[in-house]
C-alpha positions in Angstrom: 56.8 -38.2 -34.0 56.5 -36.9 -30.4 53.0 -36.3 -28.6 52.3 -32.9 -27.3 49.7 -32.3 -24.2 48.9 -29.1 -23.3 48.4 -28.7 -19.2 46.7 -25.2 -19.2 42.6 -25.6 -18.4 40.9 -22.8 -20.1 36.8 -22.2 -18.9 34.7 -23.5 -16.0 33.9 -27.3 -15.3 30.2 -28.1 -14.9 30.1 -28.2 -11.0 31.9 -24.5 -10.7 29.0 -23.8 -13.4 26.0 -25.2 -11.4 27.0 -24.3 -7.8 27.4 -20.7 -8.9 24.2 -20.7 -10.6 22.5 -22.3 -7.4 24.1 -19.2 -4.9 23.0 -17.2 -7.9 20.1 -18.0 -7.8 19.5 -18.2 -3.9 20.5 -14.4 -3.8 17.6 -13.6 -6.8 15.0 -15.5 -4.7 16.1 -13.3 -1.2 15.9 -10.2 -2.6 12.9 -10.8 -4.6 11.2 -12.0 -1.0 13.0 -9.2 1.0 11.1 -6.1 -2.1 8.0 -8.3 -1.8 8.0 -8.4 1.4 9.2 -4.3 2.1 6.4 -3.5 -0.4 3.6 -5.6 1.8 4.4 -3.8 4.7 4.7 -0.1 3.2 0.9 -1.0 2.0 0.1 -2.0 5.3 1.0 1.0 6.3 -0.6 3.1 4.0 -4.1 1.3 4.9 -4.1 1.8 8.6 -3.3 5.5 8.6 -6.3 5.6 5.9 -8.0 3.7 8.0 -7.0 5.8 11.3 -7.4 9.5 9.1 -10.5 8.1 7.8 -12.0 7.1 11.7 -10.8 10.2 13.2 -12.6 12.6 10.6 -16.3 10.0 11.0 -16.2 11.2 14.2 -15.3 14.9 14.3 -17.5 17.9 15.2 -19.4 20.1 13.6 -21.2 17.5 11.1 -23.5 20.6 10.2 -20.9 21.4 7.2 -22.1 20.7 3.5 -19.8 18.0 1.1 -15.7 19.1 2.5 -12.4 18.1 0.4 -9.4 18.6 2.4 -6.2 17.3 2.7 -4.8 15.4 6.1 -2.3 17.6 8.1 -0.3 14.7 9.4 0.7 13.3 6.6 0.1 15.0 2.6 -0.3 11.8 0.6 -3.4 11.3 1.7 -6.5 13.4 0.8 -9.9 12.4 2.5 -13.8 13.8 1.1 -16.6 13.9 3.6 -20.1 13.7 2.2 -23.4 13.9 3.2 -26.3 11.8 2.3 -29.9 11.7 2.1 -31.5 9.0 3.5 -35.0 8.4 3.2 -35.9 8.7 7.0 -36.4 12.4 8.9 -33.5 14.2 10.5 -30.9 10.9 9.5 -28.4 11.8 7.1 -25.5 9.3 6.2 -21.9 10.6 6.3 -19.5 8.9 4.1 -15.7 9.4 4.7 -13.3 8.4 1.9 -9.7 8.4 1.9 -7.5 8.6 -1.0 -3.7 7.6 -2.1 -1.8 8.9 -5.1 -5.6 9.1 -7.0 -6.9 6.0 -5.6 -9.4 5.2 -3.1 -8.0 3.6 0.1 -11.0 3.2 2.5 -14.6 4.3 2.6 -15.8 4.5 6.1 -19.9 5.2 6.9 -21.7 6.6 9.7 -25.5 6.9 10.6 -25.9 10.4 11.9 -28.9 12.3 13.3 -29.1 16.2 12.1 -31.2 18.9 13.3 -32.7 20.9 11.0 
């Protein structure tokens, strides 16, 4: 009886599978980390722009106008709401600026102001 030996290799060895899984896993972790940090950068950039817009609107004149809502001119993604609120002190008002983006409040800044009425 003649013994038949098959010498063709089909498939992958366990070492090859483990190495390929390690390489693919490393790439997935690197891609996830990159996307996470890009998203974090975009959020911080939006918060910085909102803070600068709120600060600009907080100190601009005239303050005697009533409540207003508007879109910011340099970047149309942001809108702001300006409110003048009465306080218990005569002639002192609270100016509140709220900056929003995509319907979400990003930052609120307040300042006490003296209005001559």
